[in-house]
C-alpha positions, 0 to 999 in steps of 0.5 A: 214878125214871122220870118216870111214877113221879115223877108218881104219887108226887107225885099221892099226896103231893098227895092226902095234903095234904087229910088233913093240913090237917085238923090234921096227923093230927087231922081226918078225911075229904076236904074238901067242895068250894066254899069251901076255900082250897087252894094259896093260892086264897081260898075265896070272894071274891078281892077281897083275895087278893094285894092288891098294897099296899105293905108298911107297918110294924106293931107287934108283936102285943100291943104299942102303936104308938110312934115308932121309936128310933135303933138299934131293930130294924125291925118286921116289914113287913105289907101294907095292909088290903084292900078295906073293911079286910079282912085282906090276903092274901100268897101270893108275893113281888111281886119275882119276879126275885130268886131267893129262897124261903121255907120255911114249916113249920106246927106243927099241934096241935088243941085236943083232941089232948092225950090223943094227945100223952100217949099218945106221939104226936109233934106236934113234930119236933126233928130238922127244927129241928136240920137247919134250924139246921145247914143255916142255913136261915132259916124261918118257923114257923106255930105253933098256941097248943096246940103252944106249950103242949104243947112250951113248951121247944121253942117258946121255943128256936125262938122265941128263935133268930134263924134263925126267926120265929114266926107265928100258926096259931091256937090251936085249929086249928079252921076259920075258915070251913066246910066246911074238911077236916072241922074244927070251925068258929069264929064271928067272935068266937071266931075273933078270940079264937083268934088272941089266945089263940095269941099269948098262948100264945107269950108264956107260952112265952117266944117272942120272935121273933113276927111279925104274920102269920097262916095260916088252919087248912087254908088255908081262908078267905073274906071273913067270915074275913078280916073276923073277924081284921081287928082283929088287924092281921095279914097272912094268909100262904098259899103257892104251892108245896104240898110234899106232905109230909103223910103222905108216905112218900117224901122223894124225891117230896116234894123233887121236888114242891118243886123242880118248883114253886119260882119266885123269891119262892115260899112253900113250905108244909111241916109240923113234925109227926112223926106227920103228916109223917114224911119232911119232915126228909129231904126238906129235906136234899134240897131245900136243897142243890139250890135253893142249887145253882140260885142260890136264897137262903132267906129268912123270910116277912118278907123276902118281904113287905118286897120 
């Protein structure tokens, strides 16, 4: 593939991302400009984005704080609250000499896509999960509560596998600020309840490896959204590398876009939804060996935040 063709393919993949962020097949139209957070950039005030506070231990979602006991597993690290107690935002590791990278996968499903699933549309991607296991790639799955309800057996299988950690991607995949790729928006109280409902869906499905991290649907947030979820005691996780896998048809272009963008400490955003990201598994098979050849080690987001 010539450099010109590669650039065209990558541009097409980026253009498709906007549609995918509307719900991995559930949204419509291009985003309005001005307040969406794209490629890890906050929508409004940048006062809290990437706040470099030292990681602090936090209790697992839904649990109460307790003194650590000898032999107990370490709690996933979180970042200290931002200014005025706003939810902190993580995009890339501060330690940028260690060649580590986190592949993250959004398991998207909106609250109204049940009929489409009943008609045979696949919002899961078991082949991708199998490949990550085979290649021994620790990964962070940002799961919606609706996805966990639709695929409880898969949610439990992934969420009890030490290779994975499960983070919160909301219950409904509705926007936490507006406009955001055509997604219906939640107000503050509804947004906070949506986070809780997702964690409850994980517990109901038998997910164990849950971490106190949250990814805003569409990556869209502003200070009001950060304030709405601040009492959930989560760290918001964005990314610095867009894979372009959304609706892509060329796994080579997706792989090259990731390989061109990864730097030490990077967070890569990809998708775990066959209907909206059909070539992701193929792309991962190309990405993983090449990054390992370059000396990279794959880690979960929790390890990056802990650095």
